[in-house]
N, C-alpha and C positions, 0 to 999 in steps of 0.2 A: 296624435297626442299633443301637437302644438296648438290645436284649435279647440279641442274638446276636453273638459275636465270631468273625469269620472269619479263622482262621489257616491256611486252605488256599490261598486266593487271595493272601494276604499273610503268609507264614510269619514266625515270630519270627527274630531275627538268628541264633540257634543252630540253625535248621532245624526247630524244633518246628512241627507241623501239626495241624489239627483244628478242629472247630467247638465253641465253648464257649457254654453258656447256663445260665440258672438259673430255676427255677420255685418257687413257694410252694405247699406242700402241708400242710394243717392248720396254717398259720401258721409252718411251718418252711421255710427256704430249702434247696433241693436242687439241687446243681450237676450238670450233665451235660456229658460230653466225648465227642463223636462222632468216631471215628477209624477208619481202615481198619486191617487187620492189619499192613500194612507201616508205616503211620504210627505205630502203637503200638510196634513194635520200634524204630523210629528214635527216637521220643520217649523211650523207656525206657533204651535202651542207648547211644544216641549214633550219630553218622554212621559211625564207624569199626567198630562192632561187627558190622554186617551189610553192609559196603561191597561192592557189586558194580557200582558205576557206573564211569564213565570218569574218566580223569585230569582232564579239563577240568571235569567236574562237581565234583570235589573241590577243584579250583583256585577255582572260583566260590564255594564255601562259605567257604574261608579268605579269599578276597578281601573277602567281606562282613564277616568279623571284623576284618580290617585296616582297612577303611573306618571302622568304629566306633572302633577304637583311634586312628586318625588325628586324631579330634576332640580327643584328650588330648595330642597332641604339643606340646612346648614349654612345658607347664605343670609347673613343678618342684614345685608345692605339692601335687599329687595323688599319692596312694599307690596301689599296685597293688590293695589291698583295696577302695579306693573305685572304681577303674576296673572291676574285676570285678563289684562290687555293682551298678554302673550297667548293665553289659552284660547281667546276668542278671535284671534287675528285671522285674516284670510290666509289660505294655505296653498302651496304648490306641490306638485308631485314630480320628483326626479328619480332617475334610475341608475343603478350600479351597472358595470359592464356585463354582469351576468343576467341583467333584466329585473333584479329585485327593486321594488318600488320603495322610496323613502319620502315621507311627508314632512315638509318643513314650512315655517311661516313665510309669507311673501316677503321678499327682500333678503332672504337668507343667502349666504355666500358659500363659496367653495369650502372655506374653513368650517362653517357650520355643518356642511355635509360630511366633512371628514370626521369631526367629533361625534356626529350622529352614528357613524359606522363603528368607530372604535376610538377610545381615548388616545392610544399611541399613534394612530393614523393622523389625528388632529395635531398632536404635540409635535410631530416631525414633518408636518405638511409644508411643502414649498410651492404648490400649485396644483394644476389638474389638466387633464386632456378632456375636452368637452366634445361630445358627438364624434369621437374619433373611432376609426375601425379598430377592432380588437387586436388586429395584427400589427398595428402601428407601434413603433418603439417609443419608450418614454423619453422623449427628447424635447428640451425647452425651446428648441428652434422650430418646432412644429407649428403650423398655422393653427392647430387645434389647442395649443397650450395657452392657459390663462393663469393669472396670478391668484393667490388664495383669497384676495378681497373682492374678486369678481362676483357680482350678483347672479344667481342662477335663475333661469327661465323655466316655466312649466314644461315638462316633457323631455328635458335634456338628459342625456346620458353622461355620467361623470366618472372619470377614472382618476383617483387621487395619486399624486406624485409625492413621495416622502424621501427625506434624507436624514440619516441617523445623527448627524452633527447639528441639526436644526433644533432650536429651542424657542419657546414663546418669549416675547418681550411685551412691554406695556402697550405698544401700538396695536397688538393683536386684538385688544378689546374693542378697538374702533373698526376692525375688519370683520367683526362677527356680530350677530344680533340675538342668538338664542341663549337661553339660560344655561343649557348644558355646556355650550362653548365657554361662556364667561366663567362658570364655576371651575371648569378644568384649567382654563388659562390662569385664573387667580391661584389655584392650587399649585400649578407648576411654578408660578412666580415665587410663591412662598417657599417652595422646596429649593429653588435656586438661591433665594435670599438666605435661607438657613445654611446651605452649604458655604456660601460666601462668608457669612458671619462666623461660621466655625473656623474657616481658614484665617480670618482676621484675628479671632480670639486665640487660636493656637499660636500664631506669630507673636502676639502680645505676651502670652504665657511663657513662651520660649525665651523671649528677651528678658522677662523679669526673673525667671529661674536661673538664667545664665549668670546673674550676679553672684549666685551661690553654687556655681558649677553643678547644677542639678539637671538631669535629663528629663524632659517632659513625660516621656513614655514610662520611665521608671517611677516618676513622681505619682502618676495616676495609679500605678500598681501597689503603692503603699497602702497598708491596711487602714491607717487613720484617715487617709484621703478618701478612700472608698466609703468609710463610715460617715464622714462629713457630707459627702454627696448624697448618701442614702437618707441622712437626716433632713437634708434640704429637698429631698425627692427629685434629685437631678441625675440624669445620665451624663456620661462624659460628653456626649455630643451637645446636650442642652446647656451644660455648663460653659463649653467653649462658645456656643452661640450667644449666651448672655454676656460673656466677656467681650465678644466681638461687637455686639450692639451697645456696649457700655451700659448694660442694665444691672451689672453687678460689679462692685468694687473688689478687686482681688485682695488688697491689703486687709480690708475688713473681714473678708472670708477667712484668710489665713490666721488672723488674730483671734477671731471668734472661736475657731476650732483648734487653736494652738498648733497650727501646721507650720511652725517656724523651722527654718533650717537649723542644723546642729550648731548651737552657740559656741561649743568648744572649738569647732573648726573655723567658724567665721567671725567670732568675736561679738560681744554684746553691743559695743559701741557702733559697729558697722550695721548691725540689725536695727538699732534704735534710729540711726540716721536714715536708713532706708524707709522705715515706717513713718518717720516725721516729714519725709519729702512730700510736699503737696503739689503735684503736677496736675494741671487741668487735663481731663480726658480728651484725647484727640482721635478723630476718625479721618483716615486718609482716603480721598477720592481720586482714584487713578483712571476712572472711566465714567463720565457723566451719563452714559447710556446704560450703565449697569443697572439691572433690575432692582438692586438693593438701594439705589440712590433715588430718592423721591424729592424733586424740587417743588416746594410748596407753592400753591396757586394764590395765596393771600398776599405775599410780598414779592413773588417772582425772582428768587435769587438766580444768579448765573455764575459759572465758574470765574473765580477771581474775587468775588465779593467776600467781605468779612461776614462769616456765617456761623450759625450754630445748628446742631443736629439733635433731634429727639427720635428715639426708636418708636415706631407705631405698631399697631396690632397686625399689620401685614408683613412684619419682619423686615421693614424698610427703615432706612435712616432718613427721616423727614427733615429736610434742610430749610432753614429760614435765614433771612438776613438778620444780622445781630441787632438791628434796631426795630425789628418787627414786634408789634404789640400783641400778636396772636400766637406767640410761642407757647405750647402747652407746658404746664408745670409737671415736674417729675418728683415723686415722693422721695425725699432724702438724697436725691442725686441732681447735680447741676447739669445744664445742657452741655453737649459735647462740642468742642471746638472742631471746626472743619478745616482740614488741610488739603488745599487743591494741589494735587500732584499729577495733573494730566500731562501727557507727552507734549513737549514744546514744539516738536517738528510736525505734529499731525495737523493737516489742514482739513477743514470741514465747512460745508455750506451751511449758513445760518439763515433763519428767518427772524427778522426784527419785528416785534409787535409793539405798537404804541397806542395807549389810550390818551387822547388829547382833548383839549377844549377846541370846539369847532370854530375855526377862524381862517381868514385868508393868509396866505404866505407861509403856512406851517410846513408844507411839503418841501418848499424851497430851502428852509433852514435845516430840515432833517437831511436832505440830500447833500447839503454843503458839508455837514459834519462827516458824513460817510465818505465824500470825495476827499476831504482833507486827510482822512485816515488811509487814503490810497486804495480804497476798496470799490469795486464796480458793483452796480445794482443790476440784477438779472431781471427782476419783475417787481411790480408794486401794485397794490390796490387799496382803496379806502372806501369806507361806507359810514353813514351816519348812525350812531348808536341810539341817540335820543336828540332832543332839541338843542342840547348844549355840548354833547360829546360826540367824538368821532373815533373810529378804529382805523389804524393804518398798518398794513402788513407789507414788509419790504423783504424780498428774497435777495440774498447777498452771495457773491462768489466765495469759493472756499478760502478760508483764512485760519489763522491760529486762534485759540481761545483767548489769548491775551489781547489780540487786536479787537476781537468782538467786545471784550470787556471794556476796552478803551473807548470804543464808540458809544456804548451804553452809558458809561460814566460821564461822557460829555453831553449826552442828551438829558440825563436825569435832572440837572439843575434848571433846565429851561422852563420858563413860567407857564407855557401852554401844555407841558407834558405832565400828565397825572400818574401814569405808570408806563414803564418800558421794560421789556425783557426779550 
């Protein structure tokens, strides 16, 4: 199975059939394709060129195409060229431990295989055992263990390892290539972001209702509150999510539907003062690796920057530096102030990225700034982007986020630096 590809017992999605193999002759690879005359006509001219089959056979052929296209449904980000490129890509055949064959595009990873088998298996995937005996225990110390981003080879047997506390993050999109994987990863990220936004929204609502000694669960049970949510076509969860993502102003909502606390208990003056208080909405970032946090690629903000946030369609808080000229506008709502509340004691390895004017002595000045900050360089590489610009990547030892921000702030004013993050 490692040297012969059988597209007769398992034709490609477009109906292509044949046996493919490759041999080495005098040091040169020679490819062989073994087909019948009928297969050759079908492969060369397509199924309609010499069609003599039944209507049901033609229906089965197009049903296969539609099943492939169904994988892309609901994804607005994909273009037709990407869809067709995926459908027509070269394929590999890999096997489950029970011997069931799974067809994937060439370059597919362990993660793609896991999502092809089952969504939950992909969602909780931590790696796999490849070509391992069925009796072998699921141990990451095994020589057959591979990570989830490992590319699969034709004919391999794959046993997925999963862990229930494992959830996708944004880096998983780079560890997979199939549309099914990307759709499921993005769906999982949106679900995680929704839960996180609901937690943030609930905390905010609790703090606001605390001013009037109201319990948040009892507040949601009030008939007038339920009627207001119904008029806005909101569930309790969706309402909390919008509060958490700063898509809805609580005070306007309360005022519009007259959901005011009891004036006799709390006093009209106190209510008026509360409504007239104009505080800029704030979003607290406690973990920059959280899936709900999306650092914009246009201005490359980093923790510590003065920054603004805009909720996007992926239920993320899209963060920009406050002087960015590409901050999207929000109808009737200002951008959200970002409050960096990352743990001070946490040390993390950073990669410093710089877009610079290509010139001599630049790397020396960059390393001097890093050295003056008391940080060691683990690795660096540079390459020319075009005739005038160069990219420099520097891997740094673990440090606090404030130290990294200090280094970036010293590099930004340098005349040869165009962007740094």
